[in-house]
Structures are given as C-alpha cells and as structure tokens.
C-alpha positions, 0 to 999 in steps of 0.5 A: 630824101632826107631822113631824120632820126628821133630819139627812142621812147619814152622821149620823142622830142624833135632832135634834128633840123633840115639845113638848106644848102648855102647856094640857095638864095635867101630872097627866094624863100617864102615865109615859114610857119612858127610853132607855136584818184579820189573816193568811189574807186574800186580796183577789180584787176590789173592787166600785166604787161608781161608779153611783147607789146605791139599789134594784137596777136591772139594766135588766130586770124581775124574771122573771115578771109585773111586781110592783105597788106596795104602799102604806102609809097613815098614821093620820089621827085628827087633832083639832087642829094648830098651827105651831111657829116655832123651831129645835132644835140637837143637837150639830153637826146641825140639824133642824126641827120642821115641824108638829104635830098631835095624834092619838088611837088608836081602839083604846084604845092611846095612840099618836102618829102622827108623820111622821119624815123620814130619809135615803135610801141614798147617791146619786151627786152630780156624777158621784161616788158617796158610797157606801162602796166594797165589797171582796170577800175570801176567808179560808182557814180549813177545808181546801179552803175559802175563806170569802168575805166582803165589807167596807166602811168599814175606814178608819173607824179607831176606829168600831165593827165590825158583822158581818152574817150572811145567811139560808138560801140567800143570802150577803153580797150580800144586805147590799150596801145596808148595806155601802154606807151604814153603811160610811160611819160604821162598819167593816162586814162580811158573811160567807158561811156555809160551804156557802152563797154563795161559801163552797162547797168548791173540791174534791169532798168525796165524788167519784164513782168512775171506774166510776160516771162511766163508767157514767152520765157524770154529773160535774156534782154533787159529794158523791154518791160513796161515799167521803169525802175525808179533809178532809171526814170530819167535815164537816157544815153545821150551826149549830155549824159556823157559830158556830165559823166566826163565832168564828174570823172575828172572832178572826182577821180582824176582831180586835175584838168586834162588833155582830152583825146576822142575818136569818132563819137568820143571826139564829139563828146570831148569837144562838147565837154570842152565847150561846156567846161573849159576850166577842166580842159588843157587841150583837145585832140580829135581823131576822126571825130564825128561832126554830128550825133543824134537824130532827134531835136533837142527839147531845150533848144527846139521844144516845139519841134521835139514834141513831134517825136513821141519817144526820146531814148527814155525807159521803158521802150515803146512797143514799136521801138521794142520790135524794131530794136529786136530786128536790128539788134539781131543783125547788128550784134551778129559777129559777121556784121561786126567783122564787116564793119571793122573790115570797112573802117580799118584801111590797113587790113594787116592790122590785127583786130582780134582783141577789138573784135572779141571785146565788141562781141562780148559787150553785145552779149550783155543783157542790157546791150540791146535796150542801151543801143536803142536809147543811144540811137533815139537820144536827142541831139546835144544843146550845142552843135559840133560847129557851136562847140568849136566856136566856144572852144576857140572863144575860150582859147582851148587848144585843138589838134586834128589827127585824121586818117585819110582813108576813113569811109565814114568821116571823110577828109572833108570833115577834117578840112571843115574843122581846120577852116573854123579853127585855122590855128589848130595843127592838122595832121592827115595820115595815110594809109589810116581809116576811122581809128588811126590810134589803133591802126597806126598807134606809133604815129598817133602816140608820137604826134600826141607826145609832141603836141602836149610837150609843145603846149606844156612848154608854151611853144619852146618845144616845136610842134611835131614835124615842125622842128625846122621853120625853113622846111615849112611852106604851105603844106608838106608831107613826111614819111614816118617810119617805125619798127613793128614786129621785127620789120619796118612800116611807114605811113605818110603824114601831111601837115596843113599849115595855118596862116602866117602872122607878120611876127612869124615872117620876121622871126623866120627871116632872122632865123634864116639869116643866122643859119646862113651866117653859121654855115658860111662861117663853117665853110671858110 
C-alpha cells in the first residue's frame, strides 16, 4: 500500500505523486482524468477557542446505551511493494512518499488502494488553541426576527467566503468543526434558517385570545391562536423564504459571492439558491443533499392543483392542524426520539453528539418551535425541482462538488449517483463509514476535501482536485484510505472517487505527462 503524507494545517495542498515503476509498459496505460459585514449586525457573544478542539466531549455519554466503535478496513489485494527514497516539493510545503504497493481490484474496476495522511482538527498546543474563534451574531431582517449566524476567519482578508447551510432541525452549531478549522484559511459563515435554530421569532405570530388562555391556561406554545399578527400574515417557512433569506444575507452581511455548502435540507436550499442567483455563488458543495422538499404543490407552478389543499403553512394554523401538531410534537420533541434519530443517521456511533443533541433539545423548547415545525411541514414545494435546479446550475456554469456519506439511511448513495449522472463533471467523493452528516462525523475528511476543491477552483485548475494529484493513478474509479489523528490516536475512512468522462485533450495531456515521467525516471536510473 502506498502512503502519502499531506502537509499539516492550515494548508492541505497535495504534495506527493505516485510514481509507477519503469518496468510497466506505457502502452498498457489507459487514459487518465485531468483535474480540472454590513448594516443590521448585532454581536451577542463570542465562543472562545480555549480548549482542545475535536470531537465533542461534554463529560458524559450520549443518552441511552453507549455507542460502539465502527471500524473501516482497507483493501489488501497486494502483489508487490518497493521503497522509494526521495523527497517531493510543492510550493513551500514538503511531503514524503513513505512506501508503495500495487493493488488490483477483484471486482474488475481498476482501483488504487492508497493510504493518505491528512491533518486532524486544530488542537491545543502549549495551552493555546490554534482553532479559529467563532463569533455568534444576529442580523435583523424580517419584522420580529433576528436571524442568527456564526462566523470565523473574518480577519483573512482576501480569502474566499464559505457559507454553510444547515439541515432540517439543526442550525449553525452543526458546523462548529468547520468554523474552527476552515476559519484559519477562509472567511467562514453558518446560518440558521428562519423557523430553526436561533432564528425563531421573538414574538407570537398568532397569540391565543385572553379567553382561550383563561379557559385552558396554556400559554407555552406560540402560533396556536385564531388571529395572525400583521407582521406574520404572509409568513411561511418554505424553501422560497429560505433562498430569499440567503440572498439578503449574502448581499447585506457578507457582501461578496460565496462558496455554498449545504447538508440535507441545506443542500437543497444551496442548489435552489444557486439556480436563482448564480451571480452570488462561486460553487456549491452538497453533503448528502435531500433530493426533494415539500409535499404540497407550488401555487405558482401548479395553481389549479394547489387550490385543492386548504392550508399551505401560513398563520394561523387551522384547528385540525393544531390538534395534529400537538400530537406529533409531543413525540418528535421527546429527547428519547431525538436520540434515536441521531443514532440512526450517524454511521459511526463512537462520534460524540452530546452538543448536537443538547442544542436540538434546546430549540424544541422555544415557544415558537411547534407551530414553526407545522408551517415547515405544510409549506408548498419550491418553484424549481431538485432536477431543475441542477440543470440551471449546469447551464450557468456553477461548479458543483458532491461529498456523500455512504451509510446514510435517508439519502442513500443512489441519490448521489443521480446527481452525478446529471452533472457528470462534478467531483463525487463517497465516504465510508459516514452517514447523513459527514461534516460532523468525519470533519477532518470534509474539511480536507473542501480546502482542496476550493483551491482548485480559485487557482483555475492549476492546483489539482483533492486526491487527484497524480493523473497516472486515476482510471475510472478509485479508493483512498484517509488517515488522520483524533484524540491521541489514529482514525481512518475510505473515500471513493468517481471519475467523469474523459475529453480528447485529457487523453493527450495524460500521455504527454506519462512520457515525460518515464523519461525522467529512466535518466535517474542511468
């Protein structure tokens, strides 16, 4: 097995290339793949990075039974090995080729079983953390709303902006590991959608009447009254509202085009936004993006069909919806139910999710949470389907990158393959073991891949895509075992890269490079 060592953070640029043995015939080689703040901001507090950064350790185990470690085995079909005794240089960062072994895939797909050493999350050194500090902020946008967001690395003037969009039921806190790490290189932001996280209204959109309060004494839940406040008459927590929120946030707070990264629902919104506002987007990364959102037909796209449904997420809630919401919410907001969902969507049960768990529970206890959940569930579909957003992004040349956890029980690998088929030029990294939230399970891998992908785009292709530093090692699809330090030990996962179709120019350039490499090696051997 070949082992490649990557430079330590913050720069994770590719440093080494695999060199084929001189004895291999060039004629047998197949063609290779070529890599291709402003107004209204109010700071409330700062999360200081004063402790060790890594997987959350809240001092107590996750509710319920203790989770067990799930291992990952690398391929081992090895035929021969040899030692290489030279040092490679790339820019100002040095790396070493430790060893090399050739591998063949018994399935018939040619793959290279290579171990790649990548940096871990930023850790504490000499009592000081090298992680980027996170600022928690609020931005006043809609009436009675303070939109919550977190940011890091704003002192990195001139660096690209990265905006993370959360999945359903979570918020910006789900990207803490990205903010602390990537904030050392980039200007990084994470947003709470309206109706989620800490972007819930601070007033009741449909308060109960005094008579209703007197009769049942229930004033704990907002939005269950019969009359809507003027500021909430058109309020619906929908994809269209969220993409509008993202647009205003980028224009008024960030002020520059961004790289969008979205997990689950956030991936759908990121793609939807990019399709509608390509001038504000430099690229989109999908982390197990949900391929659809919303059950009711869109009133603009299907006006006749939409009239059949009497309610579409507006306030006040109809009586039947109120009763249904009360029954469902009691079950959904139960900490045991939340723990079960996290247990299902995280493939590696050794991951500490205490912080994620506690933040979700905290959100469910907000008085506006239940009615907001009902509005989200009954909001109509967006005007564009997931497939239509992909088509528009491709037409507008918006770069797309796919990073999917293979063991996701909800957005299974088939959905990632569907995206890849529709956008074949998009890099597709499949990570195992990883579930629905790979950015929280294996943040080291996601951060490494994001750094490389953004640098590839920023350099207009002069910096190779992550794991594609060597054209000669790429055929149709290949595996890499990525190893990284975590909590005083080592952890590894397998990353499979699916290659796009080759152009004629790719084939010519690959052949020229292989000839040059052969000549250099032959000269050294004389």
